[in-house]
C-alpha positions in Angstrom: 7.1 -35.7 9.5 10.0 -33.5 8.3 9.4 -29.8 9.2 10.5 -27.0 7.1 12.5 -24.1 8.5 10.6 -21.8 10.8 13.1 -19.6 12.7 14.6 -16.5 11.3 18.2 -17.8 11.4 17.1 -21.0 9.6 15.3 -19.0 7.0 18.3 -16.8 6.3 20.3 -20.0 5.6 17.6 -21.6 3.5 18.2 -21.8 -0.3 15.8 -19.8 -2.5 14.1 -22.9 -3.8 12.9 -24.8 -0.8 12.0 -28.5 -1.4 9.0 -29.7 0.5 8.6 -33.1 2.1 6.7 -35.7 0.0 3.5 -35.2 2.0 3.1 -31.5 1.7 2.1 -29.2 -1.1 3.8 -25.9 -1.7 2.6 -22.3 -1.7 4.2 -18.9 -2.0 3.1 -15.4 -1.5 5.0 -12.2 -2.5 8.1 -11.9 -0.4 7.5 -15.0 1.6 6.5 -18.6 1.1 3.7 -20.8 2.4 2.9 -24.5 1.7 -0.5 -25.9 2.4 0.2 -29.4 3.4 -1.2 -32.7 2.1 -1.7 -34.2 5.5 -1.0 -31.8 8.4 1.3 -29.0 7.4 1.0 -26.0 5.1 3.8 -23.5 4.3 2.8 -20.1 3.2 4.6 -16.8 2.8 3.0 -13.3 3.1 4.4 -10.5 1.0 6.1 -7.6 2.6 3.0 -5.4 3.0 0.0 -7.8 2.8 -0.8 -11.1 4.3 0.7 -9.4 7.3 -2.7 -10.6 8.5 -1.3 -14.1 8.6 1.6 -12.9 10.8 -1.0 -11.5 13.3 -3.0 -14.7 13.2 0.2 -16.7 13.9 1.2 -14.4 16.9 -2.2 -14.9 18.5 -2.3 -18.6 17.9 -5.2 -18.2 15.4 -3.3 -19.8 12.5 -4.0 -23.6 12.2 -1.1 -26.0 12.5 -1.7 -26.8 8.9 -0.1 -23.5 7.9 3.6 -22.7 8.4 4.9 -19.2 7.5 8.4 -19.1 5.9 10.4 -16.1 5.0 11.3 -15.8 1.3 13.1 -13.3 -1.0 11.2 -11.5 -3.7 7.8 -11.4 -5.4 9.3 -13.0 -8.5 9.9 -16.1 -6.4 6.1 -16.4 -6.0 5.5 -16.4 -9.8 8.5 -18.7 -10.6 7.5 -21.1 -7.8 4.0 -21.5 -9.1 5.1 -21.9 -12.7 7.7 -24.5 -11.7 5.3 -26.4 -9.5 7.4 -25.9 -6.4 4.6 -23.9 -4.8 0.8 -24.3 -4.5 -0.4 -20.8 -3.5 0.8 -17.3 -3.5 0.0 -13.7 -2.7 0.1 -11.9 -6.1 -1.2 -8.7 -7.7 -3.9 -9.2 -10.3 -1.5 -8.6 -13.2 1.0 -11.2 -11.7 -1.9 -13.7 -11.5 -2.6 -13.1 -15.2 1.1 -13.7 -16.0 1.0 -17.1 -14.2 -2.1 -18.0 -16.2 -0.2 -16.9 -19.4 2.6 -19.3 -18.4 0.1 -22.2 -18.5 -0.5 -22.7 -14.8 -4.2 -22.8 -13.8 -4.8 -20.7 -10.7 -7.8 -19.2 -8.9 -8.1 -16.2 -6.7 -9.5 -17.4 -3.3 -9.3 -14.1 -1.5 -8.8 -10.4 -2.2 -6.3 -9.2 0.4 -6.3 -5.5 -0.5 -7.4 -2.9 -3.0 -5.2 0.1 -3.8 -6.9 3.4 -3.1 -3.9 5.7 -3.4 -1.0 3.4 -2.7 0.3 3.4 -6.3 1.2 6.8 -7.6 2.6 8.9 -10.5 5.3 11.3 -9.2 6.5 14.0 -11.5 8.8 17.1 -11.8 7.0 20.2 -10.6 6.8 21.7 -14.1 4.6 18.8 -15.2 1.1 19.9 -14.2 -1.1 17.6 -16.1 -1.1 14.1 -17.6 -0.8 15.6 -21.1 2.4 17.2 -19.9 4.0 13.7 -20.2 3.8 14.1 -24.0 7.0 14.9 -25.9 9.2 12.1 -24.7 9.2 12.8 -21.0 11.3 10.0 -19.2 9.0 7.9 -17.0 10.5 5.3 -14.8 8.3 2.3 -14.3 8.9 -1.4 -13.4 7.1 -2.9 -16.4 7.2 -6.4 -14.9 5.0 -5.3 -11.9 1.8 -3.6 -11.1 3.5 -0.2 -11.8 3.2 -1.0 -15.5 -0.5 -1.5 -15.3 -0.9 1.9 -13.6 1.2 3.6 -16.2 -0.8 2.2 -19.1 -4.1 3.0 -17.4 -2.8 6.6 -16.9 -1.8 6.9 -20.6 -5.2 5.5 -21.7 -7.0 8.1 -19.5 -4.8 10.9 -21.0 -5.2 9.8 -24.6 -1.6 9.0 -24.9 0.4 5.9 -25.9 3.8 4.6 -24.9 5.1 6.2 -28.0 4.4 9.6 -26.6 6.8 9.2 -23.6 10.2 7.7 -23.0 9.8 4.5 -20.9 12.6 3.8 -18.5 12.1 0.2 -17.2 13.6 0.3 -13.7 13.0 -1.4 -10.4 11.0 0.9 -8.1 13.8 0.9 -5.5 16.2 2.5 -8.0 13.9 5.4 -9.0 15.2 7.7 -6.2 18.8 7.5 -7.5 17.6 8.0 -11.1 15.7 11.0 -10.0 18.7 12.5 -8.1 20.9 12.0 -11.2 18.3 13.8 -13.3 17.8 10.7 -15.5 14.0 10.7 -15.2 11.1 13.2 -15.2 8.4 11.0 -13.6 8.1 7.8 -11.6 5.4 5.2 -11.1 6.0 4.0 -7.6 4.5 3.4 -4.1 5.6 3.8 -0.5 8.1 4.2 0.9 9.7 5.3 -2.4 7.0 7.8 -3.1 7.7 9.7 0.1 11.4 9.7 -0.7 10.7 11.2 -4.1 8.6 13.9 -2.4 11.6 14.8 -0.2 13.5 15.3 -3.4 10.9 17.7 -4.8 8.6 15.3 -6.7 4.9 16.1 -6.9 2.0 13.6 -6.8 0.1 14.0 -10.1 -2.1 10.8 -10.2 -2.7 7.9 -7.9 -4.8 4.7 -7.8 -7.6 6.4 -5.9 -8.6 7.8 -9.3 -8.8 4.2 -10.6 -11.3 2.7 -8.1 -11.4 -1.0 -7.6 -8.7 -1.6 -10.3 -5.5 -2.6 -8.5 -6.0 -5.7 -6.4 -3.7 -7.9 -4.3 -4.9 -11.5 -4.2 -4.4 -14.8 -2.5 -4.3 -17.4 -5.3 -3.9 -21.2 -5.3 -3.3 -23.6 -8.1 -6.3 -25.6 -9.3 -4.3 -28.7 -8.6 -3.7 -27.8 -4.9 -7.4 -26.7 -4.5 -8.5 -30.1 -5.8 -6.0 -32.1 -3.8 -6.2 -30.3 -0.5 -9.3 -28.1 -0.1 -9.2 -28.2 3.7 -5.6 -26.8 3.7 -6.7 -24.0 1.4 -9.6 -23.2 3.7 -7.3 -23.0 6.7 -5.0 -20.6 4.8 -7.9 -18.3 3.7 -9.4 -18.4 7.2 -6.1 -17.5 8.7 -6.0 -14.4 6.6 -9.4 -13.2 7.8 -8.7 -14.0 11.4 -5.6 -11.8 11.2 -7.5 -9.1 9.4 -10.1 -9.3 12.2 -7.4 -8.4 14.8 -6.1 -5.7 12.6 -9.5 -4.0 12.3 -10.5 -4.4 16.0 -7.1 -3.7 17.5 -5.5 -1.3 15.1 -3.1 0.3 17.6 -1.7 -3.0 18.8 -1.6 -4.4 15.2 0.3 -1.4 13.8 3.1 -1.8 16.4 3.3 -5.6 15.9 3.5 -5.2 12.1 6.1 -2.4 12.4 8.3 -4.5 14.7 8.1 -7.5 12.5 8.8 -5.6 9.3 11.4 -3.3 10.9 9.7 -0.1 9.8 8.2 2.8 11.8 4.6 2.6 13.1 3.9 5.8 11.1 4.9 4.1 7.9 2.5 1.2 8.6 -0.3 3.7 9.3 0.6 5.6 6.1 0.5 2.4 4.1 -2.8 1.3 5.6 -4.3 4.7 4.7 -3.8 4.0 1.0 -5.4 0.6 0.7 -8.8 -1.0 1.5 -8.6 -4.3 3.2 -11.8 -6.1 2.2 -13.6 -8.1 4.9 -15.5 -11.3 4.3 -18.6 -9.8 2.9 -16.7 -7.7 0.4 -14.7 -10.8 -0.7 -17.9 -12.6 -1.5 -18.8 -9.7 -3.8 -15.4 -9.5 -5.4 -15.0 -13.2 -6.0 -18.5 -13.7 -7.6 -18.1 -15.2 -11.1 -18.3 -12.4 -13.7 -18.0 -9.9 -10.8 -15.8 -6.8 -10.5 -12.5 -8.8 -10.2 -13.1 -10.8 -13.3 -14.2 -7.7 -15.3 -11.1 -5.8 -14.3 -8.9 -8.8 -15.1 -10.2 -8.8 -18.7 -9.5 -5.0 -19.0 -6.0 -5.5 -17.7 -5.5 -8.5 -20.0 -6.4 -6.3 -23.0 -3.9 -3.6 -21.9 -1.1 -6.2 -21.3 -1.7 -7.7 -24.8 -1.9 -4.4 -26.5 1.2 -2.9 -25.0 3.3 -5.9 -26.1 6.0 -7.5 -23.9 3.6 -7.9 -20.9 1.5 -10.7 -22.5 1.8 -12.3 -25.9 -1.9 -13.2 -26.5 -5.3 -13.3 -24.8 -5.8 -15.9 -22.1 -8.3 -18.7 -22.2 -9.9 -19.6 -18.9 -13.4 -19.9 -17.7 -13.2 -18.2 -14.3 -10.4 -16.5 -12.4 -12.1 -16.5 -9.0 -13.4 -19.2 -6.6 -15.3 -18.1 -3.5 -15.8 -21.6 -2.3 -12.9 -21.4 0.2 -14.1 -18.3 2.0 -15.3 -19.1 5.6 -19.0 -18.9 6.1 -18.5 -16.9 9.3 -15.8 -15.8 11.8 -15.8 -16.1 15.6 
């Protein structure tokens, strides 16, 4: 069987759109790609922050041979890969999952990998002391194509404002710091490490996702086609995540240094990141993935926001269920 690239040098040379051998199905997650395979090999990619659990499972030999981790480029690759049919699974935020559904690709959430409890923030100039202070055309930088847009519109809804009350600056999060330094923006919807960089430039945290409990989710999703064709491969993928999470929880000090080394960041940054998210274990996942449970309720709310604000989604979606708990392991060793 042909194997896909696995080493770092190979991955750097690999083209953005990897083609899989005929006997494998493809899957992508965030900043990296994974393919659950039709017979014996899955490729999957964890995003920069999450699905780091799969890296840990791989390092300790807890990831089945049916899963191969492959380095990718950007989160947009996950969405485009699912839409094009080049991938079978991906690590996506909830709003990204809804965008894939809007593009006509049937997917299901098979695991909740993290829930934001402060990771997503609204940073402002010191003179803005309340959400209502955004009124009057304050320039708010936000990456409308990502989860930042959802946080912004949730903030506006809470403050009784609309997008007409502010001046939206659609800008990738990694460009917010330069816009702030130039004086081009008054506020930023961002996350770490950009939020800390803005603090160093005098920004103040006015609002964060801890004030929107159980609203911003990161998910592991698979296409309905892949789930039907290779259920065992999907189970291997999901179990790999939980085995890695098990090590992260039980051996936090070791896991932090392993993740920091792999992602080329400081251990303190990993700890800071972990402090702003909840990593749901198996029992919590069963609760989140219940049909008509919290995840599906929040999805409907976000869908309404995305349709109402225009440009994020054209029309309401038509699907029976967004979640499928059938691939969760019954227990862990």
